[in-house]
C-alpha positions in Angstrom: -26.9 24.0 -10.7 -26.1 20.8 -8.7 -25.0 17.6 -10.1 -26.8 14.6 -11.2 -27.6 12.2 -8.2 -26.1 8.7 -8.6 -28.4 6.1 -10.0 -28.4 2.3 -8.6 -25.9 -0.2 -10.4 -27.5 -3.6 -11.4 -26.2 -6.5 -9.7 -24.1 -7.3 -12.7 -22.2 -4.1 -12.6 -21.8 -4.2 -8.9 -19.6 -7.8 -9.7 -17.9 -6.6 -12.2 -16.6 -3.4 -10.1 -16.5 -5.4 -7.0 -13.8 -7.8 -9.1 -11.7 -4.6 -9.6 -12.0 -3.4 -5.7 -9.3 -5.5 -3.6 -10.4 -5.6 0.2 -14.2 -5.0 -0.6 -17.0 -7.6 -0.5 -20.7 -7.6 -0.4 -22.4 -8.0 2.8 -26.1 -6.8 3.7 -26.3 -5.4 0.0 -23.9 -2.9 0.8 -20.2 -2.5 0.2 -18.4 -3.4 2.9 -14.3 -3.8 4.0 -13.0 -4.3 7.7 -9.5 -2.1 8.0 -7.2 -3.4 10.6 -4.5 -0.9 12.1 -1.6 -1.1 14.6 -3.4 0.8 17.1 -6.2 3.3 18.0 -4.4 6.1 16.7 -3.8 4.7 13.0 -7.7 3.9 13.0 -8.3 7.3 14.2 -6.2 8.9 11.7 -7.5 6.9 9.0 -11.0 8.0 9.9 -9.9 11.7 9.9 -8.5 11.4 6.6 -11.6 9.2 5.4 -14.0 12.1 6.7 -12.6 14.6 4.6 -12.5 12.4 1.4 -16.4 12.1 2.2 -17.2 15.4 2.6 -15.4 16.0 -0.5 -17.6 13.5 -2.2 -21.1 14.5 -0.2 -21.1 10.7 0.1 -20.7 9.9 4.0 -19.7 5.9 4.9 -21.7 3.9 7.6 -18.8 2.9 9.8 -17.8 1.9 13.3 -14.4 1.7 15.2 -13.4 -0.7 18.1 -9.6 0.1 19.0 -7.6 -0.6 15.7 -10.1 -1.8 13.6 -12.4 0.3 11.3 -15.6 -1.5 9.4 -17.0 0.4 6.2 -20.4 -0.3 4.8 -21.1 1.8 1.8 -24.7 2.3 -0.1 -26.3 5.3 -2.0 -29.6 6.0 0.1 -30.9 8.0 -2.6 -30.3 5.4 -5.1 -31.5 2.6 -3.4 -28.5 0.7 -3.4 -25.0 0.6 -4.4 -23.9 3.2 -6.9 -20.8 4.6 -8.9 -19.9 7.0 -5.8 -19.9 3.9 -3.6 -17.1 2.5 -5.5 -15.4 5.9 -6.0 -15.2 6.2 -2.2 -14.2 2.5 -1.7 -11.2 3.0 -4.0 -10.3 6.5 -2.3 -10.4 4.4 1.1 -8.5 1.9 0.2 -6.0 4.2 -1.5 -5.3 5.6 2.1 -4.2 2.2 3.3 -2.8 0.1 0.1 
């Protein structure tokens, strides 16, 4: 039996959780963080590790990479906004670098 799909958090719930998520901010109604690395190999290595985490959560980020920079935006499309799953993934991505 599949697990319950996440539900959208209220604006107040998002603000409370965001305060406990250093480095992340709201941008265009999504969780957003820019990660800077020493070079392309380090950025790509982060993306490879992040992809494994995202797949294990069945939750995939919107992201872009230019040389040593990776920009990540998180939202739960099925929920119509930010959910607990976004904060779970944000925390795991941060743990890779912080």
